[in-house]
C-alpha positions as CSV (number, residue, x, y, z in Angstrom):
1,M,-18.0,5.3,13.3
2,H,-16.9,2.3,15.4
3,S,-13.5,2.8,16.8
4,F,-10.9,0.1,16.3
5,P,-9.5,-1.5,19.4
6,R,-5.9,-1.0,20.4
7,S,-3.9,-4.2,20.9
8,T,-1.4,-4.8,23.8
9,L,2.0,-5.3,22.2
10,L,5.7,-5.3,23.1
11,V,6.9,-1.7,22.8
12,V,10.7,-1.6,22.1
13,S,12.8,0.2,24.6
14,A,14.4,3.4,23.5
15,L,17.5,2.2,25.2
16,L,18.1,-0.3,22.6
17,F,17.8,2.1,19.8
18,P,19.4,5.5,20.6
19,G,18.0,8.5,18.9
20,F,19.8,10.6,16.2
21,G,17.7,13.8,16.5
22,I,17.9,16.1,13.6
23,P,17.3,19.8,14.4
24,A,15.0,21.5,11.9
25,T,17.4,24.3,11.5
26,T,20.2,22.2,10.3
27,A,18.4,19.3,8.6
28,T,19.6,18.5,4.9
29,V,18.4,16.3,2.1
30,S,21.1,13.8,3.1
31,D,19.7,13.7,6.6
32,A,16.1,13.1,5.2
33,S,17.5,10.3,2.8
34,A,19.2,8.7,5.9
35,L,15.8,8.8,7.8
36,M,14.0,7.2,4.9
37,A,16.7,4.5,4.3
38,D,16.9,3.6,8.1
39,A,13.1,3.3,8.5
40,L,13.0,1.2,5.1
41,K,15.7,-1.2,6.5
42,Q,13.9,-1.6,9.9
43,E,10.3,-1.9,8.6
44,D,10.2,-3.4,5.2
45,L,9.8,-7.2,5.5
46,F,9.2,-7.8,1.8
47,A,11.9,-6.0,-0.1
48,T,14.7,-6.7,2.4
49,D,16.7,-10.0,3.2
50,A,14.4,-10.6,6.2
51,R,14.3,-14.3,7.0
52,D,12.3,-16.8,9.1
53,I,9.6,-14.3,9.9
54,D,6.2,-15.6,11.3
55,L,3.7,-12.7,11.3
56,H,0.0,-12.8,12.4
57,A,-2.4,-9.9,12.3
58,K,-6.1,-9.1,12.6
59,L,-7.6,-7.0,10.0
60,E,-10.5,-4.4,10.5
61,F,-12.0,-2.3,7.8
62,A,-15.0,-0.1,7.2
63,I,-17.8,-1.4,5.1
64,G,-20.2,1.6,5.3
65,G,-23.0,2.5,7.7
66,G,-20.6,2.6,10.4
67,K,-20.0,-1.1,10.3
68,V,-16.6,-2.9,10.5
69,A,-15.7,-6.2,9.0
70,A,-12.9,-8.4,10.5
71,G,-10.4,-10.7,9.0
72,D,-7.0,-12.4,9.4
73,Y,-3.5,-12.0,7.9
74,T,-0.7,-14.5,8.2
75,L,2.8,-14.5,6.6
76,E,5.4,-17.4,6.9
77,R,8.5,-16.0,5.2
78,V,11.6,-18.2,4.9
79,S,13.4,-15.8,2.6
80,K,12.6,-13.2,-0.1
81,S,12.2,-16.1,-2.6
82,Q,10.2,-18.4,-0.3
83,S,7.1,-17.3,1.6
84,R,3.4,-17.9,2.1
85,E,0.9,-15.0,2.6
86,E,-2.8,-15.6,3.4
87,I,-5.6,-13.2,3.8
88,K,-9.1,-14.1,5.0
89,F,-12.2,-12.0,5.6
90,A,-16.0,-12.4,5.2
91,N,-16.4,-14.6,2.0
92,F,-13.0,-13.7,0.5
93,S,-9.7,-15.5,0.8
94,R,-6.3,-15.2,-1.0
95,I,-3.2,-17.3,-0.8
96,I,0.1,-16.3,-2.3
97,I,3.1,-18.6,-2.4
98,R,6.3,-17.0,-3.6
99,E,9.2,-18.8,-5.0
100,S,12.3,-17.6,-7.0
101,K,10.7,-16.8,-10.4
102,G,7.4,-15.6,-9.3
103,Y,4.3,-16.5,-7.2
104,W,1.3,-18.8,-7.2
105,Q,-1.9,-17.2,-6.4
106,K,-5.4,-18.5,-5.5
107,R,-8.4,-16.4,-4.4
108,T,-12.1,-16.8,-4.2
109,T,-12.8,-14.1,-6.7
110,D,-11.5,-13.3,-10.3
111,Y,-10.7,-9.8,-9.1
112,Q,-9.0,-8.3,-6.2
113,P,-11.2,-6.0,-3.9
114,E,-9.9,-2.6,-3.2
115,V,-9.3,-3.3,0.4
116,I,-6.6,-5.7,-0.5
117,F,-4.9,-3.1,-2.7
118,L,-5.2,-0.7,0.3
119,L,-3.6,-3.5,2.6
120,E,-0.7,-4.1,0.0
121,D,-0.1,-0.3,0.1
122,L,0.1,-0.3,3.8
123,L,2.6,-3.1,3.9
124,N,4.7,-1.7,0.9
125,F,7.2,0.5,2.8
126,G,9.4,0.6,-0.3
127,R,6.7,2.5,-2.2
128,V,6.4,5.0,0.6
129,L,10.0,5.4,1.5
130,N,11.7,5.4,-1.8
131,L,11.6,8.3,-4.3
132,A,9.8,7.5,-7.5
133,P,10.8,9.2,-10.9
134,G,10.0,12.8,-10.7
135,E,9.9,12.9,-6.9
136,S,12.2,15.0,-4.8
137,I,12.7,16.1,-1.1
138,G,11.1,19.3,-0.1
139,K,10.8,20.8,3.4
140,I,12.2,19.2,6.4
141,T,10.7,20.1,9.8
142,N,10.3,19.0,13.4
143,R,7.0,18.4,15.0
144,K,6.1,17.5,18.7
145,Q,3.7,14.6,19.3
146,D,3.2,13.9,23.0
147,A,6.7,13.5,24.4
148,T,8.3,12.6,21.1
149,T,9.9,14.9,18.5
150,L,9.1,13.7,14.9
151,A,11.2,14.6,12.1
152,C,8.9,15.3,9.0
153,V,10.1,15.1,5.4
154,E,8.0,16.5,2.6
155,V,8.2,14.5,-0.8
156,K,7.3,16.5,-3.8
157,L,6.2,15.2,-7.3
158,S,6.9,17.5,-10.1
159,G,7.3,20.3,-7.6
160,E,4.0,19.7,-5.9
161,P,3.6,18.2,-2.4
162,A,2.7,14.4,-2.7
163,R,3.2,13.2,0.9
164,K,4.7,14.0,4.2
165,L,6.7,11.3,6.0
166,C,7.1,11.8,9.8
167,F,9.8,9.7,11.7
168,D,10.1,8.8,15.3
169,Q,13.7,9.8,15.9
170,T,14.0,7.7,19.1
171,H,13.5,4.3,17.2
172,N,14.4,5.4,13.6
173,V,11.0,4.3,12.3
174,L,8.2,5.8,10.2
175,A,5.4,7.1,12.4
176,S,3.0,8.5,10.0
177,V,2.4,9.5,6.3
178,D,0.0,12.3,5.1
179,Y,-1.0,12.0,1.4
180,F,-2.1,15.1,-0.6
181,P,-4.2,15.3,-3.8
182,A,-2.4,15.8,-7.0
183,P,-3.3,19.1,-8.9
184,H,-6.7,18.8,-10.5
185,Q,-7.4,15.4,-8.9
186,N,-9.8,14.2,-6.2
187,S,-8.5,13.5,-2.7
188,P,-6.8,10.1,-2.4
189,E,-8.9,7.3,-0.7
190,V,-6.3,7.1,2.1
191,T,-5.3,10.6,3.4
192,R,-3.1,9.5,6.5
193,V,-1.5,6.4,7.8
194,E,-0.3,6.1,11.4
195,Y,2.1,3.4,12.6
196,S,2.4,2.6,16.2
197,E,3.3,-0.1,19.0
198,F,6.4,-1.3,17.2
199,V,7.6,-4.9,17.8
200,A,11.0,-6.5,17.4
201,A,12.0,-9.7,15.7
202,D,15.2,-10.8,14.0
203,G,16.8,-7.3,13.8
204,H,13.6,-5.6,12.5
205,L,11.3,-3.1,14.0
206,F,7.7,-3.7,12.6
207,P,4.6,-1.5,13.4
208,G,2.3,-3.5,15.8
209,Q,-0.5,-1.4,14.5
210,F,-1.4,0.4,11.2
211,R,-4.4,2.6,10.9
212,A,-5.3,4.1,7.5
213,F,-7.6,7.1,7.5
214,S,-9.9,8.8,4.9
215,G,-10.3,12.3,6.5
216,R,-11.0,11.5,10.1
217,K,-12.5,8.0,9.6
218,I,-10.4,4.9,9.9
219,I,-11.1,2.7,6.9
220,L,-8.4,0.0,7.6
221,A,-6.6,-1.3,10.6
222,F,-3.9,-3.9,10.7
223,I,-3.3,-5.1,14.3
224,V,-0.4,-7.6,15.0
225,S,-1.3,-10.5,17.2
226,G,2.1,-12.3,16.7
227,F,5.5,-11.4,15.4
228,A,8.5,-13.9,15.9
229,R,11.2,-15.9,14.3
230,L,9.9,-18.7,12.4
231,A,10.8,-21.6,14.5
232,K,9.9,-24.4,12.1
233,V,9.3,-24.7,8.5
234,N,6.5,-27.0,7.2
235,P,7.2,-27.9,3.5
236,D,3.5,-28.3,3.0
237,W,3.0,-24.4,3.3
238,F,4.8,-23.9,0.0
239,V,3.0,-26.5,-2.2
240,P,0.7,-24.4,-4.5
241,P,-3.0,-25.1,-3.8
242,A,-5.0,-26.8,-6.6
243,N,-6.1,-24.4,-9.4
244,A,-3.6,-21.7,-8.3
245,E,-2.4,-19.4,-11.1
246,F,1.3,-18.6,-11.6
247,W,2.5,-15.0,-12.0
248,P,6.1,-14.5,-12.9
249,N,8.3,-11.7,-11.7
250,C,11.9,-10.7,-11.8
251,E,14.5,-8.5,-9.9
252,E,14.5,-5.6,-12.3
253,P,11.2,-5.5,-14.2
254,R,10.3,-2.7,-16.6
255,N,6.9,-1.7,-15.4
256,A,3.8,-1.4,-17.5
257,K,3.3,2.1,-19.1
258,L,0.1,3.6,-20.3
259,I,0.5,4.6,-24.0
260,T,-3.0,5.2,-25.2
261,R,-5.5,6.9,-22.8
262,V,-9.1,7.7,-23.8
263,Q,-10.7,10.3,-21.6
264,P,-14.2,9.4,-20.4
265,D,-17.2,11.7,-21.2
266,Y,-18.5,13.5,-18.1
267,P,-22.2,13.1,-18.2
268,V,-23.8,16.5,-18.8
269,N,-26.4,16.3,-15.9
270,D,-23.7,15.1,-13.4
271,R,-21.4,18.0,-14.3
272,A,-24.2,20.5,-14.1
273,N,-25.2,19.1,-10.7
274,H,-21.6,18.9,-9.5
275,V,-21.7,15.2,-9.1
276,Q,-18.2,14.0,-9.0
277,G,-16.1,11.2,-7.6
278,T,-13.4,8.6,-8.3
279,V,-14.2,5.4,-10.2
280,V,-11.8,2.6,-9.4
281,F,-11.4,-0.6,-11.4
282,F,-9.5,-3.9,-11.0
283,A,-7.9,-5.0,-14.3
284,V,-5.3,-7.2,-15.8
285,I,-2.8,-5.7,-18.3
286,E,-2.4,-8.5,-20.7
287,A,1.0,-9.3,-22.4
288,D,-0.3,-7.5,-25.5
289,G,-1.0,-4.3,-23.6
290,S,-4.8,-4.8,-23.7
291,L,-6.9,-4.9,-20.6
292,S,-9.0,-7.7,-19.3
293,H,-11.0,-8.6,-16.1
294,L,-12.2,-5.0,-15.8
295,T,-14.2,-4.9,-12.5
296,S,-15.5,-1.9,-10.5
297,I,-14.1,-2.2,-7.0
298,R,-15.4,1.2,-5.5
299,P,-19.0,2.4,-5.6
300,A,-19.6,5.4,-7.7
301,P,-22.6,7.1,-9.4
302,A,-23.8,4.7,-12.2
303,E,-23.3,6.9,-15.2
304,L,-19.9,8.0,-14.1
305,E,-18.9,4.4,-13.7
306,S,-20.4,3.4,-17.0
307,N,-18.6,6.2,-18.9
308,A,-15.3,5.5,-17.1
309,A,-15.5,1.8,-18.0
310,E,-16.3,2.6,-21.7
311,A,-13.2,4.7,-21.8
312,V,-10.9,2.5,-19.9
313,R,-11.5,-0.5,-22.0
314,Q,-9.9,1.3,-24.9
315,W,-6.7,2.1,-23.0
316,R,-3.5,0.3,-24.2
317,Y,-0.2,-0.3,-22.4
318,D,3.3,-1.1,-23.1
319,P,3.2,-4.2,-20.8
320,L,5.3,-5.3,-17.9
321,T,8.4,-7.1,-19.1
322,C,11.2,-9.3,-17.6
323,G,14.2,-9.7,-19.6
324,G,12.4,-8.4,-22.6
325,I,9.6,-10.8,-22.3
326,P,6.2,-9.3,-21.7
327,H,4.0,-10.6,-18.8
328,R,0.5,-10.1,-17.5
329,L,0.0,-7.7,-14.5
330,E,-2.8,-7.1,-12.1
331,T,-3.5,-3.5,-11.4
332,R,-5.8,-0.8,-10.0
333,I,-7.0,2.0,-12.3
334,S,-8.6,5.1,-10.9
335,V,-10.5,7.6,-13.0
336,D,-11.5,11.1,-11.5
337,F,-14.5,13.2,-12.4
338,R,-14.2,16.7,-11.0
339,A,-16.9,19.3,-11.5
340,D,-15.8,22.8,-12.3
341,P,-16.1,25.1,-9.3
342,R,-19.3,27.1,-9.0
């Protein structure tokens, strides 16, 4: 597969950020929590109070057959409640303009491609570094990587390994994440993410390069071409484009919860021949808990996809609410088909 180029970026001097090395023999859950909190404060530009950020990056992602598509990413962020984010690649583009009560969105499709979900996952450090309900900290170990000692924290979900977070103790940043399949589920699309070539702006350290792997193959790269303090604000940036759609949000939402799940039928011939895989859909959870805009966004065997869609259309949710008021929510739904071992 084509290898993604490495960009030349400012590497922050270790002298500016003294290390706080944690010996594996004495590391505690409190130590691990401190590592996660420090990295989140440094790297998360979206959930923190980061202001006046001007970020530009090149996108590269695998499209099959050893080919790579290129795109562009820009973020002009004045504050948490005022920003403009734009993504362009091939024939797709998306603009999101955030304000205090939600965001305006305009894109060239009525669904969101899976690569955009993957990109959002890469940029969402809060989802990676915060513990979700049912998660806990497991083993804490040290690992050598070149001349650096990484402190690695295992995160468990219901007692099973979910991911491993490895931190560069020199700069107090997240260096890599390994994702593990949940019991009785297929391997996740992204099995590893590596962060490198950190750049500094306005008190933050941000990865100059992200690389997301599926096994040994790079499926998405995010390469920073510019990261600086926003010198000037253009009011026109924050005017919603024509035909943009408004999506409300709030500080403390109650997330949508699946309440009715219909299990898809596993086609007899596919099961017998051990044809398996994961079907991924884009969907909108409507305010009444039903699904709309159901669209397949990852290729899968035709009958698996058809049976998965037939089942998912019957799913019902307790919808997202803000202040008790239900709202629509865009989401990604994965359905696994796993053949029994021979």
